[in-house]
Every structure is written in C-alpha cells, then in structure tokens.
C-alpha positions in Angstrom: 21.5 30.1 -5.2 18.1 30.5 -3.8 17.2 32.9 -1.0 14.0 32.6 1.0 12.8 35.3 3.3 13.0 35.3 7.1 14.0 33.2 10.1 11.5 33.4 12.9 10.1 31.5 15.8 11.5 28.9 18.0 12.7 25.6 16.6 10.1 22.8 16.9 10.7 19.1 16.7 10.7 18.2 13.0 12.0 14.7 12.9 9.9 12.3 14.9 6.2 11.9 13.9 5.3 9.2 16.2 2.1 7.1 16.1 -0.3 7.5 19.0 -1.4 4.4 20.8 -4.4 3.1 19.0 -7.4 1.1 20.4 -6.9 -1.7 17.9 -5.0 -2.8 14.8 -6.3 -1.9 11.3 -4.5 -4.4 9.2 -6.8 -6.0 6.7 -6.7 -9.6 5.4 -4.8 -10.0 2.1 -6.5 -10.4 -1.3 -5.5 -12.7 -4.1 -1.9 -12.6 -5.2 -1.0 -9.5 -7.3 0.7 -10.2 -10.6 4.4 -9.2 -10.5 4.0 -7.4 -7.2 7.5 -6.7 -5.8 8.7 -7.9 -2.4 8.8 -5.2 0.3 11.0 -5.0 3.4 9.2 -3.8 6.5 10.2 -3.2 10.1 7.4 -4.0 12.7 8.0 -2.7 16.2 6.2 -3.7 19.4 7.6 -2.1 22.5 11.3 -2.8 22.7 11.5 -5.4 19.9 11.6 -4.9 16.2 11.3 -7.6 13.5 12.2 -7.5 9.9 9.7 -9.1 7.5 9.8 -9.4 3.7 6.3 -9.3 2.4 4.3 -9.3 -0.8 0.8 -8.0 -1.5 -1.6 -10.9 -1.7 0.5 -13.3 0.3 0.2 -14.3 4.0 2.6 -12.9 6.5 5.6 -15.1 7.0 7.9 -15.4 10.0 10.4 -12.6 10.5 13.9 -13.1 9.0 15.6 -11.1 11.8 14.8 -9.2 15.0 16.6 -7.2 17.6 15.9 -5.4 20.9 16.3 -1.7 21.7 14.9 1.1 23.8 11.3 1.9 23.1 10.7 4.5 20.4 10.7 5.1 16.7 12.6 2.8 14.4 13.7 3.9 10.9 15.1 1.7 8.2 17.1 1.9 5.0 17.8 -0.8 2.4 21.3 -1.8 1.2 21.8 -3.0 -2.4 22.3 -6.6 -1.3 18.9 -6.7 0.4 20.1 -6.4 4.0 18.5 -3.6 6.1 19.9 -0.9 8.3 17.7 -0.1 11.3 18.1 3.0 13.4 16.5 2.7 16.8 16.8 4.2 20.3 19.7 2.6 22.2 21.3 4.9 24.9 19.6 5.1 28.3 20.7 8.6 29.1 18.0 11.0 30.2 18.9 13.3 27.3 17.6 11.4 24.2 19.0 13.9 21.6 21.6 11.4 20.3 20.3 8.1 21.7 20.1 6.3 18.4 21.9 3.1 17.6 22.4 1.5 14.1 22.0 -2.2 13.4 22.4 -4.2 10.1 19.8 -7.0 9.7 19.9 -9.9 7.3 18.6 -13.5 7.1 21.7 -14.9 8.7 22.8 -12.3 11.3 22.2 -9.1 13.2 25.2 -6.8 13.4 25.6 -3.8 15.8 27.3 -0.9 13.9 27.5 2.2 16.0 25.7 4.6 18.4 25.3 8.4 18.8 22.7 8.8 16.0 20.3 11.8 16.1 17.1 10.7 17.8 14.4 9.3 15.4 16.7 9.9 12.3 17.0 7.7 9.3 20.3 6.7 7.7 20.9 7.3 4.0 22.0 4.5 1.7 23.4 5.7 -1.7 22.9 3.6 -4.9 26.5 2.3 -4.6 25.9 1.2 -1.0 27.6 4.0 1.0 25.9 4.8 4.3 25.5 8.2 5.9 23.9 9.2 9.2 23.7 12.2 11.4 25.4 11.9 14.8 26.3 14.3 17.5 27.2 15.3 21.1 25.2 17.6 23.4 26.7 21.0 23.8 26.7 23.1 27.0 23.5 25.1 27.7 24.3 28.8 27.6 21.4 30.0 29.8 17.8 29.1 30.5 16.5 31.5 27.8 18.5 30.1 24.9 18.5 26.8 23.1 21.5 24.5 23.5 23.9 24.4 20.6 25.2 20.9 19.9 28.1 19.4 18.0 26.6 17.8 14.9 28.2 15.6 12.3 27.3 14.0 9.0 29.2 10.7 9.1 30.0 7.9 6.7 29.5 4.5 8.3 31.0 1.3 7.0 28.0 -1.1 6.8 30.3 -4.1 7.5 32.5 -2.9 10.3 30.7 0.1 11.7 33.7 2.3 11.3 32.8 6.0 11.3 34.4 8.8 9.2 33.1 12.4 9.5 32.2 14.1 6.2 30.8 17.4 7.6 30.7 19.1 11.0 28.3 21.8 12.2 27.4 23.5 15.5 23.7 24.1 15.8 20.3 22.7 16.7 19.8 20.2 13.9 21.2 18.4 10.9 18.8 16.3 8.8 19.6 14.3 5.7 17.3 15.5 3.0 18.3 13.1 0.2 20.9 12.1 -2.4 21.6 13.7 -5.7 24.5 13.5 -8.2 27.1 12.3 -5.8 26.1 14.7 -3.0 24.3 14.3 0.3 21.5 17.0 0.7 21.4 18.3 4.2 19.0 20.6 6.1 20.8 22.5 8.8 19.4 24.6 11.7 21.5 26.8 13.9 21.2 30.1 15.8 19.9 32.7 13.3 20.3 30.3 10.4 18.4 27.5 8.6 19.5 26.3 5.2 19.8 23.4 2.7 23.2 22.5 1.4 24.6 19.8 -0.9 27.8 18.1 0.5 30.0 16.2 -1.9 30.1 12.6 -0.6 33.8 12.2 -1.4 35.4 15.6 -0.7 33.0 17.1 1.8 32.7 20.3 -0.3 29.6 22.3 0.6 27.3 24.0 -2.0 24.5 26.2 -0.8 21.1 25.4 -2.2 18.7 27.5 0.0 20.5 30.0 2.2 17.7 31.4 4.4 14.4 29.8 5.3 12.2 29.3 8.4 13.5 26.5 10.6 10.4 24.2 10.2 11.2 22.2 7.1 10.6 18.4 7.0 9.3 15.6 4.7 12.2 15.8 2.2 12.3 13.6 -0.9 14.4 13.5 -4.0 13.5 12.2 -7.5 15.3 12.9 -10.7 16.5 16.5 -10.3 13.8 17.6 -7.8 13.9 18.1 -4.1 10.5 18.3 -2.5 9.8 19.4 1.1 7.2 20.9 3.4 8.1 24.1 5.2 6.5 27.1 6.9 5.4 30.2 5.1 7.9 33.1 5.4 5.4 35.6 6.7 2.2 33.6 7.7 3.2 31.5 10.7 0.0 29.4 10.5 0.5 28.5 6.8 2.4 25.5 5.7 3.8 25.2 2.2 5.2 22.6 -0.3 8.2 23.8 -2.3 10.1 22.1 -5.1 13.8 22.8 -5.7 15.1 22.2 -9.2 18.6 20.8 -8.3 19.9 21.2 -11.9 18.8 24.8 -12.3 18.9 26.0 -8.7 15.3 27.4 -8.9 12.4 27.1 -6.5 8.7 27.0 -7.0 5.9 26.8 -4.5 3.1 24.4 -5.4 0.9 24.3 -2.4 -0.2 26.3 0.7 -2.3 24.9 3.5 -3.3 25.4 7.2 -2.6 21.7 7.6 0.7 20.7 9.1 0.5 17.0 8.1 0.9 17.3 4.3 3.5 14.6 3.8 4.6 15.7 0.4 6.7 13.4 -1.8 8.2 13.6 -5.2 6.2 11.6 -7.7 7.2 10.3 -11.2 6.9 12.5 -14.3 7.4 15.8 -12.4 4.4 15.4 -10.1 4.1 15.7 -6.3 2.0 13.5 -4.0 0.6 14.9 -0.7 -2.3 14.6 1.7 -4.1 18.0 1.7 -6.1 18.6 4.9 -5.5 15.0 6.0 -8.0 13.9 3.3 -5.9 11.1 1.8 -3.4 10.9 -1.1 -3.7 13.5 -3.9 -1.4 14.2 -6.8 -0.4 17.5 -8.2 0.7 17.6 -11.9 0.2 13.9 -12.6 -1.7 12.0 -15.2 -2.2 9.1 -12.7 -5.9 8.8 -11.7 -5.4 8.4 -8.0 -7.3 10.1 -5.2 -7.5 9.0 -1.5 -7.3 5.2 -2.2 -7.9 4.4 1.5 -10.0 7.4 2.4 -9.2 10.2 4.8 -5.9 10.3 6.6 -2.3 11.0 5.7 -0.6 8.7 3.1 3.1 8.7 3.4 5.0 7.5 0.3 8.0 5.3 1.2 9.2 3.7 -2.0 8.6 3.8 -5.7 9.4 1.2 -8.4 7.9 1.4 -11.9 4.2 1.3 -11.6 4.2 0.3 -7.9 4.3 2.6 -4.9 4.6 1.5 -1.2 2.9 3.7 1.3 1.8 4.0 4.9 -1.7 5.1 5.6 -1.9 6.9 8.9 -4.9 8.1 10.9 -5.3 9.6 14.3 -5.3 6.9 17.0 -4.5 4.1 14.6 -1.5 2.0 13.7 0.2 2.7 10.4 -1.4 0.6 7.6 1.1 -0.4 4.9 -0.2 -0.8 1.4 0.8 -1.2 -2.2 -0.5 1.1 -4.9 -0.6 0.3 -8.6 -0.2 3.6 -10.5 -1.6 2.2 -13.8 -4.9 0.9 -12.3 -5.2 3.2 -9.2 -5.9 0.1 -7.1 -4.5 -0.4 -3.6 -3.6 -3.7 -2.0 -2.8 -4.2 1.7 0.7 -5.4 2.6 0.7 -8.1 5.3 2.1 -6.9 8.6 1.8 -8.1 12.3 -1.1 -6.6 14.1 -0.7 -3.9 16.8 2.8 -2.9 15.7 4.3 0.3 14.5 5.4 -0.3 10.9 8.2 1.3 8.8 8.4 0.5 5.1 12.1 0.1 4.3 11.8 -0.3 0.6 11.4 -2.7 -2.4 13.8 -5.7 -2.2 16.3 -6.1 -5.0 
C-alpha cells in the first residue's frame, strides 16, 4: 500500500476542462491518404447537438453516422467492442448540474437512451469485454455555509443494451472519478471530507483494495497502460507545484517523474514504460521513450486519447482555439490532421475495431 503525505486546501473542479470560445476554427485540410491509418470515432459538438463521425487521416470528412441533442456542455465518449459509441452529455435541466449527465448509445442504425444521473462532465468506462461503468449520484444536504456538501456517490454497472443500472460501489463524499481499468478491477479516485485516495474495485464482487490511501485532493488526467497508472496531482507540501506520478499496479510502488508550475500537463501512459506530457504548455514531450517526437504541432497541450500499435490519436489544444484532432505515427514522428467539422468541440472516442 502506498501512502502520500497530506490532505490540504479546498477541493477544486478536477473533471471538466472545457474549451473556451475561439475566434475561428483551426482544422486544416487533409493531406494524401496515410497507408494503413486506422479509422477513428469522434464526437463533434456544436451547441446542443453532437454528431458521431468515423474518420481517417488523409480522407475527407463524411456525413455523420448518428447524432443526438442534449443540454449544452461537455460531451465525453467511450467505444464499445462492436464499434458503437457511448456518449455522456448534459441532460437534466435542474439548476444544480452536479449530476446532470445522461448516457446515450450511438450506432449507424439507431440512437438509444440508456440512463441519467451521471456525474457532470464524466466519461463512462468500457472494459475489454464490453462491460460499462459510470459514476452517478444524488446531491446531499448542505450542512452549513462554511462546509462543502457531501453527496451520495455510486460506481454503477450499466447495461449497454437496456440501460439497466446495478451499483458496484457506494461512497459519501465530494467526488468519485473513474481512473481506469486493470486486471478485472475498476480504478477509482475518491474525494471525501478529510480523505482523498485511489482504490481498485473488483468489477464482479465489489471488493475494494487500497492503492494510495492519502493524497492531496487535486488529482486528474488518469491513464492506465500495462501495469502502470499515470496521473497528475498536486505536490504534498508545495501548493503551487504540480506533479506527475506513476503507480506500478503489480508491485504497489510509486515514483514521481515530473514537477512543474504548470497545471495543464495532460500526462498519459505511453508504450514501453514511457509517459507523454505537455510541459509548460509547450507541446507533446516524452519521458523515457525512444520515440523521437517533440511538439509535433508546436506550443499548446497535446492530450493523448487512443493508442494502437504505431499510431496515436490526440487532441491539440490552445488557448482560445477549438480542439484540433490529429494522428501521430510513432515510427516516423509525423503528424496528420484528422478531418472534423469546423467550429465544433471535438472528443476523440477511440480507434474503431
């Protein structure tokens, strides 16, 4: 079991990293077709409508294969093994938006409503065998004006066909956030009064194993690859310092690989034991990798969204600009724009089967 020092400061919003309204779109025209480039599912949102596109680097944008309407806000997707897409988007019209998320399933022949009550701006988890998990909740009663509200939070299994909900884990606190999947367990970051931790919850029995039992309540940007959980957190003693930690899930050990004054590091586990991040918002950099890649699109924050073999799908983000989706070839270091509708907020869902 790992133990990190300290729990301090008020909880900040760690889920939604919205894109500011930009003056213009930055999507570039597509180059020649890229040999064996995989198809990529993207969700493109304009206002209260989101469309699902399947795109390929070097090809023109085709018509969407599905679309749906929702309340304006962030849309997060996850890919099912059959190629259909789960989309979590704002749905409820209550003034309190803490649990305003709805969940839809999108495919070429239908759009299916599954359930509501999802944590605002959260992303569902799809396991390799097609099980679906999401964080849902209900607002608790405010104790007084000087303390934060404690909510009823659940990690739920959701049937992707019927929308039936089965609760796997229950907690009372400020936040549950799915950190990833490893060896039959859902990794969950939990924040409650006087506690922030990371646990592994058996996806069948609900048994909880502690991974990190005490850390500052500011962690985000979780990713899992092989036996590594990578995330960005706040330094235990220096409140203005942000860190990137790597948890070895097989050994239960932690190592710190980066410290920075920059909040927007966007770390992500990279193949061969490496980690990708955007130090000082200067573009993609790799720690511990033999891949010769550095800031392929210049300054900004490059968010890794999917990996398959030599290909990586990323979103390039800059202040006052729409997200720019692109495909990166690890063997050549070359980047290629992914076609997407202009003036939309884009979420890369993943590589199609």
